[in-house]
C-alpha positions as CSV (number, residue, x, y, z in Angstrom):
1,M,-22.5,100.1,99.9
2,S,-23.6,96.7,100.4
3,A,-21.0,94.0,101.7
4,T,-22.2,91.9,98.9
5,A,-21.2,94.6,96.2
6,A,-17.8,91.9,95.2
7,P,-17.6,91.7,91.7
8,A,-18.6,88.8,90.1
9,T,-15.0,87.4,88.9
10,V,-13.7,87.8,92.6
11,S,-17.0,85.5,93.9
12,H,-17.0,82.6,91.0
13,R,-13.4,82.0,89.7
14,M,-11.0,79.5,90.8
15,L,-7.8,80.6,92.7
16,D,-4.8,80.8,90.7
17,R,-1.5,82.1,90.5
18,S,-1.7,85.4,91.3
19,D,-4.0,84.8,94.6
20,M,-1.1,82.0,96.3
21,R,1.4,84.7,96.2
22,T,-1.5,87.1,97.7
23,L,-1.7,84.3,100.2
24,A,2.4,83.9,100.6
25,L,3.1,87.3,101.3
26,S,0.4,87.8,103.5
27,S,1.2,84.8,105.7
28,L,4.7,86.4,106.2
29,G,3.6,89.0,108.2
30,G,1.6,86.9,110.9
31,A,4.6,84.3,110.9
32,L,6.8,87.3,111.4
33,E,4.1,88.6,114.6
34,F,4.3,84.9,116.6
35,Y,8.4,84.5,115.5
36,D,9.4,88.0,117.4
37,F,6.6,86.8,120.4
38,I,9.1,83.7,120.8
39,I,12.3,85.2,120.3
40,F,11.9,88.0,122.7
41,V,10.5,85.6,125.7
42,F,12.9,83.0,124.8
43,Y,15.7,85.5,125.1
44,A,13.4,87.4,128.3
45,K,16.2,86.6,131.0
46,L,19.4,87.5,129.1
47,I,17.6,91.0,128.0
48,S,17.1,91.9,131.4
49,E,20.8,91.0,132.4
50,L,21.8,93.2,129.1
51,F,19.6,96.0,129.5
52,F,19.4,96.4,133.0
53,P,21.7,97.3,136.0
54,R,23.7,94.5,137.0
55,Q,22.6,95.8,140.8
56,L,19.5,95.4,139.7
57,D,17.5,92.5,141.5
58,P,16.9,89.7,139.0
59,F,13.5,89.6,139.5
60,W,12.8,93.2,139.2
61,A,15.0,93.0,135.8
62,L,13.0,90.3,134.3
63,L,9.9,91.6,135.5
64,T,10.9,94.7,133.9
65,T,11.9,93.1,130.7
66,Y,8.4,91.3,130.8
67,G,6.6,94.6,131.0
68,I,8.5,96.4,127.8
69,F,7.6,93.3,126.3
70,A,3.9,93.8,127.4
71,A,4.4,97.9,126.3
72,G,3.9,96.2,122.5
73,Y,0.3,94.8,123.2
74,F,-0.9,98.1,124.8
75,F,-0.2,100.3,121.9
76,R,-2.0,97.3,119.3
77,P,-4.9,99.2,119.6
78,V,-4.3,102.4,118.9
79,G,-1.9,100.9,115.9
80,G,-4.6,98.8,114.5
81,I,-7.3,101.6,115.0
82,V,-5.3,104.2,113.3
83,M,-3.8,102.2,110.7
84,A,-6.9,100.8,109.4
85,H,-8.8,104.3,109.3
86,F,-6.3,104.8,106.8
87,G,-6.9,101.4,105.3
88,D,-10.6,102.1,104.8
89,R,-10.4,105.8,103.1
90,L,-6.8,105.4,101.4
91,G,-6.4,101.9,100.6
92,R,-5.7,98.0,101.5
93,K,-2.6,97.8,100.1
94,R,-0.9,101.0,101.5
95,M,-1.5,100.5,105.3
96,F,-0.9,96.5,104.3
97,T,3.2,97.6,103.4
98,L,3.3,99.6,105.6
99,S,2.4,97.9,108.4
100,I,5.2,95.4,107.8
101,L,8.0,98.4,107.5
102,L,7.1,99.0,111.0
103,M,7.4,95.6,112.1
104,A,10.8,94.7,110.5
105,L,12.2,97.9,111.3
106,P,12.3,98.0,115.6
107,T,13.1,93.7,115.2
108,F,16.0,94.8,113.4
109,A,17.0,97.5,115.6
110,I,16.3,95.4,118.7
111,G,19.5,92.9,117.4
112,L,21.5,95.9,117.6
113,L,20.4,98.2,120.4
114,P,23.2,99.2,122.6
115,T,22.9,97.5,126.3
116,Y,23.0,99.1,129.5
117,A,26.4,98.8,129.9
118,A,27.2,100.9,126.7
119,V,24.9,103.8,127.1
120,G,23.1,103.1,130.8
121,V,19.3,104.2,131.3
122,A,19.2,105.0,127.3
123,A,19.3,101.0,126.9
124,P,16.0,99.9,128.1
125,L,14.3,103.4,127.1
126,L,15.2,102.2,123.5
127,L,14.0,98.9,124.2
128,L,10.6,100.3,125.0
129,A,10.6,102.9,121.9
130,M,11.3,99.1,119.8
131,R,8.9,97.2,121.1
132,I,6.3,100.0,121.0
133,L,6.6,100.9,116.8
134,Q,6.4,96.8,116.8
135,G,3.0,96.9,118.8
136,V,2.0,99.8,116.5
137,A,2.4,98.0,113.6
138,I,1.0,94.5,114.7
139,G,-1.8,96.0,115.1
140,G,-2.5,96.9,111.7
141,E,-0.9,93.6,110.3
142,I,-3.4,90.6,111.1
143,P,-6.5,92.9,110.7
144,A,-4.9,93.9,107.1
145,A,-4.0,90.4,105.9
146,W,-7.4,88.9,106.6
147,T,-9.1,91.7,104.8
148,F,-7.0,92.3,102.3
149,V,-7.1,88.2,101.3
150,S,-10.4,88.0,101.5
151,E,-11.6,90.4,99.3
152,H,-8.9,89.4,96.6
153,V,-9.6,85.6,96.8
154,P,-13.2,84.0,95.3
155,Q,-15.6,84.2,97.9
156,R,-16.3,80.7,97.8
157,H,-12.4,80.6,99.3
158,V,-12.4,82.9,101.9
159,G,-11.9,80.3,104.6
160,L,-9.2,78.6,102.7
161,A,-7.1,81.9,102.4
162,N,-8.1,82.8,106.3
163,G,-6.9,79.2,107.5
164,V,-3.8,79.7,105.4
165,L,-3.0,83.1,107.1
166,C,-3.8,81.4,110.3
167,A,-1.6,78.4,109.2
168,G,1.4,81.6,109.3
169,L,0.9,82.3,112.9
170,N,1.9,78.8,113.9
171,V,4.8,78.8,111.3
172,G,6.0,81.8,113.0
173,I,5.9,80.2,116.8
174,L,7.5,77.0,115.0
175,I,10.4,79.2,113.0
176,G,10.9,81.1,115.7
177,S,12.0,77.6,118.2
178,L,13.7,76.8,115.6
179,V,15.9,79.1,115.2
180,A,16.7,80.0,118.7
181,L,17.2,76.2,119.2
182,G,19.5,76.7,116.5
183,V,21.5,79.6,118.2
184,E,21.6,77.4,121.5
185,R,23.4,74.5,119.5
186,S,26.2,76.9,117.3
187,F,27.3,79.0,120.3
188,S,28.0,78.5,123.7
189,P,26.7,80.4,126.7
190,A,29.7,83.3,126.4
191,D,29.3,83.7,122.7
192,I,25.3,83.8,122.8
193,H,25.9,86.2,126.3
194,D,28.6,88.6,123.9
195,G,26.8,88.9,121.2
196,A,24.7,85.8,119.2
197,W,21.5,86.6,120.9
198,R,21.8,89.8,118.4
199,L,21.5,87.3,115.3
200,P,17.5,86.0,115.7
201,F,16.4,89.6,115.7
202,L,18.4,90.5,112.7
203,L,16.8,87.1,110.7
204,G,13.8,88.6,111.5
205,G,14.1,92.3,110.7
206,V,15.6,91.3,106.9
207,L,12.9,88.6,106.5
208,G,10.1,91.8,107.4
209,L,12.3,93.8,105.0
210,V,12.2,91.0,102.3
211,T,8.3,90.8,102.6
212,M,8.2,94.2,102.2
213,Y,9.8,94.4,99.2
214,L,8.0,92.0,97.8
215,R,4.7,93.3,98.8
216,R,4.9,96.0,96.2
217,W,4.0,93.7,93.4
218,L,0.9,93.0,95.0
219,Q,-2.5,94.7,93.7
220,E,-5.1,96.8,95.4
221,T,-8.1,94.7,96.1
222,P,-10.7,94.2,93.5
223,V,-13.6,95.2,96.4
224,F,-11.5,98.5,97.7
225,R,-11.1,99.4,94.0
226,E,-14.9,98.9,92.6
227,M,-15.4,101.6,95.9
228,Q,-13.3,104.2,94.4
229,A,-15.0,103.4,90.9
230,R,-18.5,104.3,92.8
231,R,-17.6,106.4,94.9
232,A,-18.8,104.4,98.0
233,L,-15.8,105.0,100.7
234,C,-16.9,105.7,104.6
235,E,-17.8,109.2,104.4
236,G,-16.3,110.3,108.0
237,I,-14.8,108.1,110.5
238,P,-15.0,104.5,109.4
239,L,-14.8,103.5,113.5
240,K,-17.9,106.1,114.5
241,A,-20.1,104.1,111.8
242,V,-18.7,100.7,113.2
243,L,-19.5,101.5,116.9
244,T,-22.7,103.2,115.9
245,R,-24.2,100.4,112.8
246,H,-22.9,97.3,113.9
247,V,-22.1,96.6,117.3
248,G,-23.2,93.2,117.2
249,G,-20.4,92.5,114.6
250,V,-18.1,93.8,117.1
251,V,-19.4,91.9,120.2
252,L,-19.2,88.6,118.4
253,S,-15.8,89.5,116.9
254,M,-14.1,89.8,119.8
255,L,-15.4,86.7,121.1
256,L,-14.2,84.7,118.2
257,T,-10.6,86.7,118.9
258,W,-10.6,85.6,122.8
259,V,-10.9,81.5,121.2
260,L,-7.9,82.5,119.1
261,T,-5.9,83.8,122.1
262,A,-6.7,80.5,124.0
263,C,-6.1,78.7,121.1
264,I,-2.6,79.7,120.9
265,M,-1.2,81.0,124.5
266,V,-3.0,78.1,126.2
267,A,-3.3,75.4,124.1
268,L,0.7,75.6,122.6
269,L,2.3,77.8,123.9
270,S,2.0,77.2,128.1
271,T,1.8,73.6,128.1
272,P,5.2,72.7,127.6
273,Q,6.4,74.4,130.8
274,L,2.8,71.8,133.0
275,M,3.9,68.9,131.1
276,S,8.1,69.6,132.3
277,G,7.7,71.7,135.2
278,T,4.7,69.7,137.2
279,F,4.5,66.8,135.5
280,H,8.0,65.8,135.2
281,L,8.7,65.0,131.5
282,P,12.0,66.0,130.1
283,R,12.2,69.8,128.9
284,A,13.6,68.7,125.3
285,T,10.5,65.8,124.5
286,A,8.3,68.4,126.2
287,F,9.2,70.9,123.7
288,T,9.4,68.2,120.7
289,L,6.0,67.7,121.3
290,Q,5.1,71.4,121.6
291,S,6.6,71.4,117.7
292,W,4.3,68.7,116.7
293,A,1.5,70.0,118.1
294,I,2.1,73.7,116.6
295,V,2.7,71.7,113.1
296,A,-0.8,70.2,113.6
297,G,-2.2,73.2,114.4
298,A,-1.2,74.6,111.1
299,V,-2.6,71.4,109.1
300,G,-5.7,71.8,111.1
301,C,-5.9,75.7,110.2
302,V,-5.8,74.5,106.7
303,L,-7.8,71.7,106.9
304,V,-10.9,74.4,109.2
305,G,-10.5,77.0,106.6
306,G,-11.5,75.0,103.8
307,L,-14.7,73.2,106.3
308,C,-15.8,76.5,106.3
309,D,-16.2,77.1,103.0
310,R,-17.7,73.6,102.1
311,F,-20.1,73.4,105.5
312,G,-19.8,77.2,106.9
313,V,-18.1,79.0,109.4
314,G,-21.4,78.0,112.1
315,N,-21.3,74.7,111.2
316,T,-17.8,74.1,111.5
317,L,-17.0,76.1,115.1
318,L,-19.7,73.6,116.3
319,G,-18.1,70.5,115.1
320,V,-14.1,71.4,115.6
321,G,-15.3,73.0,118.9
322,L,-16.4,69.6,120.0
323,L,-13.5,68.0,119.0
324,E,-11.4,70.1,121.1
325,L,-13.6,69.5,123.9
326,G,-12.8,65.9,123.9
327,A,-9.2,66.0,123.0
328,C,-8.5,68.5,125.5
329,T,-10.3,66.6,128.7
330,F,-8.3,63.3,127.5
331,Y,-4.4,65.2,127.3
332,Y,-5.1,66.9,130.8
333,T,-6.9,64.0,132.5
334,G,-3.9,61.7,130.9
335,L,-1.1,63.6,132.5
336,G,0.1,61.6,135.2
337,H,-1.7,58.9,134.8
338,M,-1.7,57.6,131.2
339,A,1.7,56.6,129.1
340,W,3.4,59.4,127.4
341,G,2.8,57.9,123.9
342,T,-1.0,58.0,124.8
343,V,-0.8,61.5,126.3
344,A,1.4,62.8,123.2
345,F,-1.3,61.5,120.8
346,W,-4.3,63.9,122.5
347,Y,-2.0,67.0,122.6
348,V,-1.2,66.5,119.0
349,L,-5.0,66.3,118.5
350,M,-5.7,69.0,120.2
351,G,-2.9,70.9,118.6
352,A,-4.9,69.8,115.4
353,G,-8.4,71.0,116.9
354,T,-7.2,74.8,117.2
355,G,-7.0,75.3,114.0
356,M,-10.7,76.4,114.5
357,A,-8.7,79.7,115.3
358,A,-8.9,79.9,111.5
359,A,-12.4,79.9,111.6
360,V,-12.0,83.0,113.3
361,P,-11.3,85.9,111.1
362,A,-13.9,83.7,107.8
363,A,-16.5,85.0,110.6
364,M,-15.3,89.1,111.5
365,V,-14.6,89.6,107.7
366,R,-18.1,88.7,106.7
367,S,-19.3,91.0,110.1
368,F,-18.7,94.2,108.3
369,P,-19.6,96.0,104.9
370,A,-16.6,96.8,103.1
371,P,-16.5,101.0,103.6
372,V,-15.7,100.1,107.1
373,R,-14.6,96.4,107.0
374,L,-10.7,97.0,108.0
375,S,-12.0,99.0,110.9
376,G,-14.3,97.0,112.6
377,V,-12.0,93.5,112.2
378,S,-8.9,95.7,113.4
379,F,-10.8,97.5,116.3
380,S,-12.8,94.1,118.0
381,Y,-9.5,92.3,117.2
382,N,-6.7,94.4,119.1
383,V,-9.0,95.6,121.9
384,C,-10.2,91.8,122.5
385,Y,-6.7,90.8,122.0
386,A,-4.9,93.4,124.1
387,V,-7.2,92.7,127.0
388,C,-6.9,88.6,127.0
389,G,-3.1,88.6,126.0
390,G,-3.0,90.5,128.9
391,V,-4.8,88.3,131.6
392,T,-4.9,84.9,130.0
393,F,-1.4,83.6,131.6
394,P,-2.6,85.0,134.8
395,L,-5.8,83.5,134.7
396,I,-4.2,80.3,134.0
397,T,-1.9,80.8,137.1
398,V,-4.7,81.3,139.6
399,L,-6.6,78.3,138.0
400,S,-3.4,76.2,138.5
401,R,-3.2,77.1,142.0
402,H,-6.3,74.8,142.9
403,S,-5.7,72.2,140.0
404,P,-2.3,71.0,138.1
405,I,-4.7,71.3,135.0
406,G,-6.6,74.2,135.5
407,G,-5.6,75.4,132.1
408,M,-8.6,72.5,131.1
409,Y,-11.2,74.6,132.7
410,Y,-9.9,77.7,130.8
411,L,-10.0,75.9,127.6
412,W,-13.7,74.3,128.3
413,G,-14.9,77.8,129.0
414,I,-13.0,78.7,125.2
415,C,-14.8,75.6,123.5
416,L,-18.1,76.1,124.9
417,L,-17.5,79.9,123.6
418,A,-16.5,79.3,119.8
419,M,-19.6,76.3,119.8
420,L,-22.0,79.4,121.2
421,C,-20.8,81.7,118.1
422,G,-21.1,78.8,116.2
423,L,-24.9,78.8,116.8
424,V,-24.9,82.8,116.4
425,V,-23.4,82.5,112.9
426,R,-25.5,79.5,112.2
427,S,-28.7,81.3,112.7
428,Q,-27.6,84.5,110.5
429,R,-26.9,83.8,106.5
430,E,-23.5,84.3,106.1
431,P,-23.4,87.1,103.7
432,G,-20.8,88.0,100.9
433,L,-17.7,90.4,100.6
């Protein structure tokens, strides 16, 4: 079946209330993923103290805790590939509902896990099992959301719809930070150690379960229903078709995923430590600036999504990539030299520039025909995210040994990569769905 075989009503109609409901419920899954990321990292030191024996060196306990957290990322490709396979064969909605359930239950369970003092070595093993389940679910959630929404909304609003989904990732980071801050201000350190740390995980689990319940009212995508009616579903293994017939789409999608990971991990998540640790800005101020940059990034995602619909994904990547290149240059080179108010302006503008991440799914969903779309998007996204997510922070650390603003050089490369991808996309005719 051709990738352009979407029903005419999907291609030309305006956004309606059903589309807005689909966007809202889809965005919650992405928000939950990054909410969980922030919460686990925020409480990593405390978890290392509670889930490992006291006689273990604190350094190794913390390192092992981060290893357990990383295990979730290692299982993302497995979960994404398996869930995408059945999403292409059995339907997008079923896997979309299953992924949020598999995210919610482990998150809730972490908030109830017994500590090492109660069950011994079973405590870290249970924590590892929950992280693996979360990784499997997360591997299916984001690609499923991009595909599900893109096949629901009118084609002329695919960019905007994916921009809203990407904004949800920023919102999840912000909510996680605010919830952690609320716990810090509401409980004493002793109370947090004794059990208040569990509250953010329980809240995340409840949010996921409510989202799963609400997703019951979503409908299967028109594109998938039409493929069923025409008996045009992929025969055999969708991933095999992706790797044999759509290698170009896989390479482009992986490069774009690299851009997305850098926007989040380098431009948004790692900068407060740079400002407070290397340039001695008070931590509270650094995290306040980060919150504003995250909000700017969410707004930027929506704006970039709209620009993709208006000017095309390729042209948008070229323009926003150039903007981000300039903003990150002024921000990093201004640290320690410009007034903090000026630095804050460039940092918030750099945060807005990370909205170019919204162009990533808009290009990826068009890189694969409908019968294998979910498998193509999921494989490309999860494999690249697992690799890039694992090497980004160590690479930034190495660069920072040679220069306190080593992150700037990494972002320079990412911006140039985004613009190169923009040139490739612009040279192609952007197909429909």
